[in-house]
Every structure is written in structure tokens, then in C-alpha cells.
N, CA, C and O of each residue as an XYZ file, in Angstrom:
284
protein
N       0.842     -1.169      0.004
C       0.001      0.001      0.000
C       0.892      1.238     -0.007
O       1.877      1.307      0.728
N       0.542      2.204     -0.832
C       1.266      3.472     -0.882
C       0.496      4.504     -0.068
O      -0.720      4.403      0.093
N       1.218      5.491      0.441
C       0.632      6.527      1.264
C       0.971      7.897      0.661
O       2.077      8.112      0.166
N      -0.014      8.830      0.713
C       0.174     10.198      0.284
C      -0.051     11.084      1.498
O      -1.073     10.975      2.176
N       0.919     11.973      1.771
C       0.818     12.916      2.873
C       0.818     14.327      2.284
O       1.761     14.723      1.599
N      -0.254     15.083      2.560
C      -0.360     16.468      2.103
C      -0.081     17.361      3.311
O      -0.810     17.318      4.302
N       0.946     18.145      3.227
C       1.358     19.002      4.335
C       0.793     20.403      4.170
O       0.641     20.899      3.054
N       0.487     21.026      5.286
C      -0.111     22.360      5.271
C       0.845     23.417      4.689
O       0.420     24.522      4.351
N       2.128     23.074      4.577
C       3.099     23.992      3.979
C       3.183     23.900      2.479
O       4.066     24.512      1.879
N       2.263     23.132      1.831
C       2.218     23.061      0.379
C       2.886     21.886     -0.252
O       2.800     21.719     -1.469
N       3.562     21.045      0.528
C       4.292     19.936     -0.032
C       3.574     18.608      0.114
O       2.623     18.480      0.885
N       4.040     17.629     -0.633
C       3.464     16.300     -0.640
C       4.601     15.279     -0.464
O       5.695     15.453     -1.001
N       4.323     14.221      0.292
C       5.262     13.083      0.385
C       4.470     11.816      0.043
O       3.345     11.630      0.506
N       5.072     10.959     -0.768
C       4.500      9.688     -1.140
C       5.457      8.590     -0.706
O       6.655      8.655     -0.981
N       4.926      7.587     -0.029
C       5.779      6.486      0.437
C       5.118      5.139      0.079
O       3.903      5.036     -0.092
N       5.968      4.135     -0.022
C       5.439      2.761     -0.042
C       5.720      2.218      1.365
O       5.887      3.007      2.295
N       5.775      0.952      1.535
C       5.973      0.402      2.890
C       7.371      0.625      3.430
O       7.602      0.467      4.629
N       8.333      0.998      2.545
C       9.710      1.107      2.997
C      10.316      2.502      2.865
O      11.110      2.896      3.719
N       9.968      3.262      1.824
C      10.654      4.530      1.600
C       9.822      5.501      0.764
O       8.764      5.154      0.239
N      10.324      6.701      0.661
C       9.664      7.732     -0.147
C       9.797      7.411     -1.631
O      10.729      6.716     -2.035
N       8.873      7.910     -2.440
C       8.911      7.714     -3.879
C       8.971      9.095     -4.506
O       7.937      9.678     -4.832
N      10.204      9.632     -4.681
C      10.383     11.021     -5.137
C       9.663     11.370     -6.459
O       9.161     12.483     -6.614
N       9.615     10.437     -7.387
C       9.010     10.747     -8.692
C       7.497     10.949     -8.590
O       6.886     11.447     -9.536
N       6.883     10.576     -7.470
C       5.440     10.783     -7.273
C       5.149     11.992     -6.388
O       3.987     12.302     -6.121
N       6.190     12.668     -5.936
C       6.045     13.773     -5.010
C       6.081     15.090     -5.749
O       7.066     15.382     -6.427
N       5.056     15.882     -5.643
C       5.023     17.228     -6.204
C       4.194     18.109     -5.269
O       3.173     17.689     -4.725
N       4.657     19.311     -5.107
C       3.949     20.253     -4.235
C       2.497     20.369     -4.672
O       2.222     20.602     -5.849
N       1.558     20.207     -3.735
C       0.139     20.374     -4.115
C      -0.169     21.816     -4.480
O      -1.081     22.079     -5.264
N       0.581     22.745     -3.920
C       0.424     24.149     -4.298
C       0.771     24.341     -5.763
O       0.032     25.002     -6.491
N       1.896     23.768     -6.209
C       2.311     23.938     -7.615
C       1.346     23.193     -8.566
O       1.138     23.630     -9.698
N       0.770     22.093     -8.115
C      -0.262     21.437     -8.923
C      -1.440     22.377     -9.163
O      -1.983     22.434    -10.267
N      -1.832     23.114     -8.126
C      -2.919     24.047     -8.282
C      -2.528     25.221     -9.172
O      -3.350     25.702     -9.951
N      -1.290     25.687     -9.068
C      -0.798     26.755     -9.948
C      -0.900     26.294    -11.410
O      -1.330     27.068    -12.266
N      -0.517     25.068    -11.704
C      -0.630     24.526    -13.061
C      -2.103     24.420    -13.490
O      -2.425     24.649    -14.655
N      -2.982     24.077    -12.563
C      -4.413     24.030    -12.848
C      -4.918     25.403    -13.252
O      -5.633     25.536    -14.245
N      -4.551     26.425    -12.489
C      -4.969     27.788    -12.838
C      -4.523     28.147    -14.243
O      -5.303     28.682    -15.031
N      -3.269     27.854    -14.559
C      -2.747     28.147    -15.871
C      -3.519     27.388    -16.965
O      -3.760     27.936    -18.041
N      -3.908     26.127    -16.695
C      -4.647     25.355    -17.672
C      -6.036     25.942    -17.950
O      -6.627     25.674    -18.995
N      -6.553     26.744    -17.011
C      -7.843     27.400    -17.167
C      -7.705     28.811    -17.777
O      -8.666     29.578    -17.814
N      -6.495     29.131    -18.252
C      -6.275     30.412    -18.919
C      -5.973     31.562    -17.953
O      -5.958     32.726    -18.354
N      -5.739     31.239    -16.708
C      -5.401     32.259    -15.711
C      -3.903     32.416    -15.568
O      -3.148     31.474    -15.809
N      -3.470     33.601    -15.179
C      -2.056     33.849    -14.906
C      -1.839     33.611    -13.400
O      -2.286     34.420    -12.587
N      -1.172     32.536    -13.021
C      -0.970     32.225    -11.590
C      -0.236     33.308    -10.827
O      -0.348     33.398     -9.604
N       0.515     34.130    -11.542
C       1.285     35.184    -10.881
C       0.391     36.353    -10.443
O       0.849     37.244     -9.727
N      -0.867     36.356    -10.865
C      -1.802     37.420    -10.505
C      -2.642     37.070     -9.272
O      -3.587     37.789     -8.947
N      -2.313     35.984     -8.591
C      -3.045     35.563     -7.420
C      -2.190     35.722     -6.161
O      -0.962     35.679     -6.235
N      -2.830     35.904     -5.021
C      -2.190     35.852     -3.720
C      -2.524     34.497     -3.119
O      -3.685     34.087     -3.127
N      -1.519     33.795     -2.597
C      -1.705     32.440     -2.079
C      -1.560     32.463     -0.562
O      -0.647     33.087     -0.022
N      -2.467     31.779      0.108
C      -2.478     31.687      1.582
C      -2.461     30.207      1.970
O      -3.360     29.454      1.595
N      -1.440     29.795      2.719
C      -1.350     28.429      3.209
C      -1.736     28.391      4.669
O      -1.624     29.398      5.368
N      -2.192     27.239      5.140
C      -2.635     27.126      6.526
C      -1.552     27.507      7.545
O      -1.869     28.056      8.600
N      -0.300     27.227      7.247
C       0.755     27.509      8.246
C       1.586     28.753      7.934
O       2.536     29.054      8.656
N       1.238     29.485      6.858
C       1.962     30.681      6.484
C       0.973     31.749      6.070
O      -0.072     31.422      5.508
N       1.267     33.025      6.327
C       0.378     34.078      5.920
C       0.262     34.156      4.390
O      -0.835     34.004      3.854
N       1.324     34.378      3.713
C       1.314     34.460      2.263
C       2.544     33.762      1.705
O       3.578     33.690      2.368
N       2.431     33.258      0.507
C       3.591     32.747     -0.219
C       3.604     33.450     -1.568
O       2.573     33.915     -2.054
N       4.790     33.520     -2.163
C       4.975     34.148     -3.457
C       5.253     33.069     -4.479
O       6.191     32.286     -4.331
N       4.426     33.030     -5.530
C       4.669     32.130     -6.661
C       5.452     32.905     -7.717
O       5.145     34.065     -7.995
N       6.451     32.273     -8.296
C       7.286     32.925     -9.310
C       7.707     31.934    -10.341
O       7.630     30.723    -10.132
N       8.167     32.466    -11.494
C       8.695     31.607    -12.565
C      10.218     31.550    -12.414
O      10.865     32.565    -12.153
N      10.775     30.355    -12.582
C      12.226     30.184    -12.525
C      12.820     30.554    -13.861
O      12.098     30.787    -14.831
N      14.149     30.608    -13.911
C      14.838     30.916    -15.181
C      14.602     29.833    -16.224
O      14.786     30.079    -17.416
N      14.191     28.617    -15.791
C      13.875     27.527    -16.711
C      12.432     27.610    -17.204
O      12.030     26.832    -18.069
N      11.648     28.547    -16.660
C      10.254     28.700    -17.093
C       9.262     27.929    -16.269
O       8.069     27.963    -16.570
N       9.713     27.216    -15.216
C       8.823     26.476    -14.341
C       8.337     27.398    -13.209
O       8.915     28.456    -12.964
N       7.287     26.981    -12.543
C       6.830     27.707    -11.374
C       7.468     27.159    -10.125
O       7.763     25.967    -10.035
N       7.683     28.041     -9.148
C       8.127     27.630     -7.822
C       7.499     28.623     -6.832
O       6.821     29.566     -7.238
N       7.730     28.402     -5.546
C       7.160     29.310     -4.538
C       8.072     29.410     -3.352
O       8.938     28.567     -3.121
N       7.847     30.493     -2.588
C       8.634     30.741     -1.363
C       7.761     31.524     -0.392
O       6.776     32.144     -0.791
N       8.130     31.491      0.888
C       7.438     32.297      1.898
C       7.705     33.763      1.591
O       8.803     34.140      1.181
N       6.681     34.579      1.798
C       6.865     36.033      1.643
C       7.442     36.618      2.910
O       7.671     37.826      2.984
């Protein structure tokens, strides 16, 4: 059985019975950012609020991917 852990800080951990499975782990916050973009929205025009942090900043990396950090 595999387990998925969604953390209030925006991250996800996936494990099997012995160890983490890195290729299945992606920030749930970034998944939502990609969802917004798929709906024609600019994710950079939103303010994000996580349960354990007041605000986070979403930004594009030099490679063109999205990432985030605490404000």
C-alpha cells in the first residue's frame, strides 16, 4: 500500500511500505498553480495563503517552471 501525505506547507510526500517515492512527489500548491494556468489564468496574479503561512509568493524560474517561497 502506498501513502500520500499532504502537508499544510504546500508539499506532498508519497511512500510505499519502505521509503519515499520522489518521482510521485510534487507540491500540491504547484499542482494548483498549473491548474490555474490550464484554465487560462495567470498564476502570478493571485495571492496564495497556506494554513501555516500568511502568504507565499509564486514565481517563474529561469527555466520557465513555477516555484514558490514564503513572503
